[in-house]
C-alpha positions in Angstrom: -6.0 -16.0 10.2 -3.4 -18.5 11.3 -1.0 -20.0 8.7 -1.6 -23.5 10.1 -2.6 -26.1 7.5 -5.9 -26.7 9.4 -6.9 -23.0 9.2 -5.8 -22.7 5.6 -7.9 -25.7 4.6 -10.9 -24.2 6.5 -10.4 -21.1 4.5 -10.4 -23.2 1.3 -13.8 -24.6 2.3 -15.1 -21.2 3.3 -14.1 -19.6 0.0 -15.3 -22.5 -2.1 -18.6 -22.4 -0.3 -19.0 -18.7 -1.0 -18.4 -19.3 -4.7 -20.9 -22.2 -4.8 -23.6 -20.0 -3.1 -23.4 -17.6 -6.0 -25.3 -20.2 -8.1 -23.6 -19.1 -11.3 -19.9 -19.6 -12.4 -17.7 -16.7 -11.6 -15.1 -15.5 -14.1 -11.6 -16.4 -13.0 -9.4 -15.2 -11.5 -11.8 -14.7 -8.6 -10.6 -11.8 -6.5 -11.8 -11.8 -2.9 -11.4 -9.5 0.1 -12.4 -10.9 3.5 -14.2 -8.0 5.2 -14.0 -9.7 8.6 -10.2 -9.7 8.4 -10.2 -6.2 6.8 -12.2 -4.6 9.6 -10.1 -6.3 12.3 -6.9 -5.1 10.6 -8.3 -1.6 10.5 -9.0 -1.7 14.2 -5.5 -3.0 14.8 -3.9 -0.2 12.8 -5.9 2.5 14.7 -4.9 0.9 18.0 -1.3 0.8 17.1 -1.3 4.4 16.1 -2.1 5.4 19.7 -4.5 8.2 19.0 -2.8 9.7 15.9 -4.9 9.6 12.8 -4.1 7.0 10.1 -4.0 8.3 6.5 -5.1 5.5 4.2 -2.6 4.6 1.4 -4.8 4.2 -1.6 -2.0 2.4 -3.6 -2.4 -0.5 -1.2 -6.2 -0.8 -1.9 -7.2 0.4 -5.4 -10.8 -0.5 -4.8 -13.0 2.6 -4.1 -15.4 0.8 -1.8 -12.5 -0.4 0.3 -11.1 3.1 0.5 -14.4 4.4 1.7 -14.8 1.5 4.2 -11.4 2.3 5.7 -12.2 6.0 5.9 -15.4 5.2 7.8 -13.3 3.6 10.5 -13.0 5.9 13.5 -9.3 6.9 13.7 -8.7 6.9 10.0 -8.8 10.1 8.1 -7.6 11.2 4.6 -6.0 9.5 1.7 -2.4 9.2 0.8 -2.6 9.0 -3.0 -0.1 7.9 -5.6 -0.9 10.0 -8.6 -2.5 13.4 -9.1 -5.0 12.0 -11.6 -6.1 9.4 -9.0 -6.5 12.2 -6.4 -8.6 14.3 -8.8 -10.8 11.3 -9.5 -11.2 10.4 -5.8 -12.2 14.0 -5.1 -14.6 14.2 -8.0 -16.3 11.0 -6.9 -16.8 12.3 -3.4 -14.7 9.6 -1.9 -12.4 11.9 -0.1 -11.8 15.6 0.3 -8.4 15.4 2.0 -5.8 13.8 -0.3 -2.0 14.0 -0.1 -0.3 12.9 -3.3 2.7 11.0 -1.9 4.9 11.4 -5.1 5.8 14.5 -7.1 3.9 15.0 -10.3 5.0 16.3 -13.7 1.6 15.6 -15.3 0.8 19.0 -16.9 -2.7 17.9 -18.0 -3.6 16.8 -14.5 -2.1 20.0 -13.0 -4.2 22.1 -15.4 -7.3 20.3 -14.2 -6.3 20.9 -10.6 -5.7 24.6 -11.1 -9.1 24.9 -12.8 -11.0 23.5 -9.8 -11.4 25.4 -6.5 -12.7 22.2 -4.9 -9.7 20.1 -6.0 -7.3 22.9 -4.9 -8.9 22.8 -1.4 -8.8 19.0 -1.2 -5.4 18.0 -2.7 -1.9 18.5 -1.5 1.0 18.0 -3.9 4.4 16.5 -2.8 7.6 18.4 -3.8 11.3 18.0 -3.1 12.8 20.1 -5.9 12.1 23.6 -7.3 11.6 22.0 -10.6 8.3 20.6 -9.3 7.2 24.1 -8.7 8.3 25.1 -12.2 6.1 22.5 -13.7 3.0 23.8 -11.9 3.9 27.4 -12.9 4.3 26.3 -16.5 0.5 25.6 -16.8 -0.7 28.5 -14.7 -2.9 31.1 -16.1 -2.9 33.2 -12.9 -1.1 33.1 -9.6 -4.4 33.6 -7.7 -4.9 29.8 -7.4 -3.3 28.6 -4.1 -1.7 25.2 -4.6 -1.2 23.2 -1.4 2.2 21.6 -1.2 4.1 19.4 1.2 7.9 18.7 1.3 9.2 15.1 1.2 12.2 14.9 3.5 14.6 12.0 3.1 14.1 9.4 5.8 16.9 7.0 4.9 19.5 5.7 7.3 23.0 7.2 6.7 26.0 5.4 7.9 29.2 7.0 6.6 28.7 7.2 2.8 26.0 4.6 2.8 22.3 5.4 2.4 19.8 2.7 3.5 16.2 3.2 2.5 14.0 4.3 -0.4 15.8 6.6 -2.9 13.2 9.3 -2.9 14.0 12.8 -1.8 17.2 14.8 -2.1 16.2 16.8 1.0 18.5 15.2 3.5 19.2 17.9 6.0 17.9 21.1 7.5 19.7 23.4 5.0 18.3 21.6 2.0 14.8 21.6 3.4 15.0 25.3 4.2 16.2 26.2 0.7 13.2 24.6 -0.8 10.7 26.0 1.7 12.0 29.5 1.2 11.6 29.0 -2.5 8.0 27.9 -1.9 7.4 31.0 0.3 8.8 33.4 -2.3 6.6 32.2 -5.1 3.0 33.4 -5.4 0.4 30.7 -5.7 1.9 28.1 -3.4 1.2 27.3 0.3 3.4 25.0 2.3 1.0 22.9 4.5 2.8 19.7 5.3 5.9 17.4 5.5 6.4 13.8 4.9 9.1 11.3 6.0 8.7 7.7 4.7 11.1 5.4 6.5 10.6 2.4 4.1 13.6 0.6 5.5 11.6 0.4 8.8 8.0 0.2 7.6 8.4 -2.1 4.6 10.9 -4.8 5.4 10.1 -8.0 7.3 12.1 -8.4 10.5 11.0 -11.8 11.9 11.4 -14.3 9.0 11.7 -17.8 10.6 13.9 -19.0 7.7 16.2 -16.0 7.7 17.0 -15.4 11.4 20.5 -13.9 10.8 19.2 -11.5 8.2 16.2 -10.6 10.4 18.5 -9.7 13.2 20.4 -7.4 10.9 17.2 -5.8 9.7 16.1 -5.2 13.3 19.4 -3.5 14.0 19.0 -1.3 10.9 15.4 -0.4 12.0 16.6 0.6 15.4 19.4 2.8 14.1 17.0 4.3 11.5 14.3 5.2 14.1 16.9 6.9 16.4 18.6 8.8 13.6 15.3 9.9 12.0 13.9 11.1 15.3 16.8 13.6 15.5 16.4 14.6 11.8 12.7 15.2 12.1 13.1 17.2 15.3 15.8 19.5 13.7 13.8 20.0 10.5 10.6 20.7 12.3 12.3 23.3 14.5 13.6 25.0 11.4 10.3 24.9 9.6 8.5 26.4 12.5 10.0 29.8 11.6 8.9 29.4 7.9 5.4 27.8 7.9 2.6 26.7 10.2 2.3 23.1 9.0 -1.1 21.3 9.1 0.4 17.8 9.2 3.6 15.7 9.3 3.1 12.3 7.7 5.3 9.3 8.5 5.5 5.6 8.8 3.7 2.7 7.2 1.9 -0.5 8.2 5.1 -2.1 9.5 6.2 0.8 11.7 3.0 2.3 13.1 4.0 2.2 16.8 7.5 3.4 16.3 6.5 6.3 14.0 3.5 7.3 16.2 5.9 7.6 19.2 7.7 10.5 17.5 6.2 13.7 18.7 6.9 15.5 15.4 4.7 13.1 13.4 1.0 14.1 13.5 -0.4 11.3 11.3 0.5 7.8 10.2 0.3 6.4 6.6 -0.9 2.8 6.3 -2.5 0.6 3.7 -0.8 -2.7 3.3 -1.8 -3.6 6.9 -5.5 -3.6 5.8 -5.1 -6.5 3.3 -1.8 -8.0 4.6 0.0 -9.5 1.5 2.7 -12.1 2.0 5.5 -9.5 2.2 3.9 -8.4 5.5 3.7 -11.9 7.1 6.8 -11.7 9.3 6.9 -8.5 11.4 7.5 -8.3 15.1 5.1 -5.3 15.4 1.9 -7.1 14.4 0.4 -10.5 13.7 -0.6 -11.0 10.0 -4.3 -11.4 9.3 -4.6 -12.0 5.5 -7.6 -10.4 3.9 -7.0 -10.7 0.1 -7.0 -13.7 -2.1 -7.4 -14.7 -5.8 -8.7 -18.0 -7.0 -7.5 -19.9 -10.1 -9.1 -23.0 -11.6 -7.3 -26.3 -12.0 -7.4 -27.0 -15.8 -4.9 -29.8 -16.1 -3.5 -32.9 -14.2 -0.1 -33.5 -15.9 0.5 -36.4 -13.4 -1.5 -37.8 -10.6 0.7 -35.9 -8.2 0.5 -32.5 -9.9 -2.2 -29.9 -10.7 -2.0 -27.1 -13.1 -4.1 -23.9 -12.7 -4.9 -21.4 -15.4 -3.0 -18.2 -15.2 -1.2 -17.1 -12.0 1.6 -14.9 -13.1 0.7 -11.9 -10.9 4.1 -10.9 -9.8 4.8 -8.2 -7.2 7.0 -5.2 -8.0 10.4 -4.7 -6.4 13.7 -6.6 -6.6 13.4 -9.9 -8.4 13.1 -12.8 -6.0 11.0 -15.7 -4.9 9.2 -13.5 -2.3 7.6 -11.5 -5.3 5.8 -14.6 -6.5 2.2 -15.3 -5.5 1.8 -18.0 -2.9 -0.6 -20.9 -3.3 -2.4 -20.6 0.1 -5.5 -22.7 0.2 -5.6 -25.7 0.3 -2.4 -25.9 2.3 0.4 -28.2 1.0 0.9 -26.7 -2.5 4.1 -25.3 -4.0 5.2 -23.6 -7.2 7.7 -25.5 -9.3 11.2 -24.1 -9.7 11.2 -24.3 -13.5 7.9 -22.6 -14.2 7.0 -20.6 -11.1 3.8 -18.6 -11.6 3.1 -18.3 -15.4 0.9 -16.0 -17.4 -1.2 -18.8 -18.8 -0.6 -21.7 -16.5 1.0 -22.5 -13.1 1.8 -26.1 -12.2 1.6 -27.0 -8.6 3.2 -29.8 -6.6 3.1 -30.8 -3.0 1.0 -33.2 -0.9 -2.4 -31.5 -1.7 -1.8 -31.5 -5.5 -2.8 -35.1 -5.8 -6.3 -34.6 -4.4 -7.1 -31.6 -6.6 -9.4 -32.3 -9.6 -10.0 -30.4 -12.8 -12.4 -27.5 -12.0 -11.3 -27.0 -8.4 -10.2 -23.6 -7.3 -6.8 -22.9 -5.7 -6.6 -19.7 -3.7 -3.4 -17.6 -3.8 -2.1 -14.6 -1.9 -0.2 -11.8 -3.6 3.1 -10.5 -2.6 2.1 -6.8 -2.4 -1.1 -5.1 -1.3 -3.2 -3.4 -3.9 -1.1 -4.3 -6.9 -3.1 -7.5 -7.6 -6.2 -5.4 -8.3 -4.6 -3.9 -11.4 -5.5 -7.3 -12.9 -9.1 -7.2 -11.6 -12.3 -5.4 -12.7 -14.5 -6.9 -10.0 -13.7 -7.8 -6.3 -16.0 -10.0 -4.3 -16.5 -9.0 -0.7 -16.7 -11.9 1.8 -18.4 -11.7 5.2 -18.7 -14.9 7.1 -19.1 -17.6 4.6 -20.8 -15.7 1.7 -20.2 -12.9 -0.7 -22.2 -9.8 0.4 -21.2 -7.6 -2.6 -19.2 -7.5 -5.8 -17.6 -4.1 -6.4 -15.4 -2.5 -9.1 -11.7 -1.9 -8.7 -10.1 1.2 -10.2 -9.8 -0.9 -13.4 -13.5 -1.8 -13.1 -14.3 1.9 -12.9 -12.4 2.4 -16.2 -9.4 4.0 -14.4 -5.7 3.2 -14.7 -3.4 5.3 -12.6 
């Protein structure tokens, strides 16, 4: 989908037509995923991965049907989950039997449930980066006969002198630190080291071709280049050391914004991706791929404060991360709408200005895009799936299934 005003106005008509064809009013916000764009994005991620499997990041979807749809795509295999309770639920529902939990857990209740289920133990891999994570597992064990699959999260940040650029995740920054933990894992009964992870968020998750920030984008591209080169060496050294300790099943890396670069590293065996399926606004300006937005939410116009303004009901669905304008939802269709500087996107109302505001009438829907993938569905119970110019299904999100992870 182009960001041209013509294409955005066509999208407005397409979405409004799909709503009208329902024949009954839909509760608002109306949450929509465009399956045509979703499927093409999935094809594109697989192509960019160059033959390496893509592990689906469930945090970026949070809709079971969409997770299953992605996993049905040839070239995609397994889920990268974000909590152990989520992983247990996905396994129990039969959605996936190969789930790597991307973040360490200290949820003793969920760990007890994992240890009590042979099927879950076979399907789920826990992430660790500290012996304390192993201690938490052991604190709820009844017996050491249960084999818990674990992977080590190796820091993937860029180091320049004393500076660290990238997500502040793992303390495992060099071969010695990784080996200390892996030897600890090997020495403890009931644990099996099966994988490693390196998430280079400063490469995968930062826009590098923003038209309005050319100087900053140039700096970001330089940081990415340095990161890729430095991380390739770190991965190679850690992998060589681990070869004497364990026979790893997988090495996970990357993200939607760095698929090609990560796939080019011979150490990496699989690529993590999720945001590239729905393409939120924070993924609009990458050199590595062209955005094809697939997720929208519609809000009704309920007020006309002036002839040149329109106010929609709700709208304050703000993305996580550092506070800034890029975390606000973007009024997308029709084209030619802007948030106001004083109110922004509000919990109960969002005033809009711009050339298109004058032609909006009370009752019209305005379609927004969210800043981050998946997060918007924490506010949804039902997601309408669009194919062509009509909704072909209405499916529950995690919230709609009664789940909150």
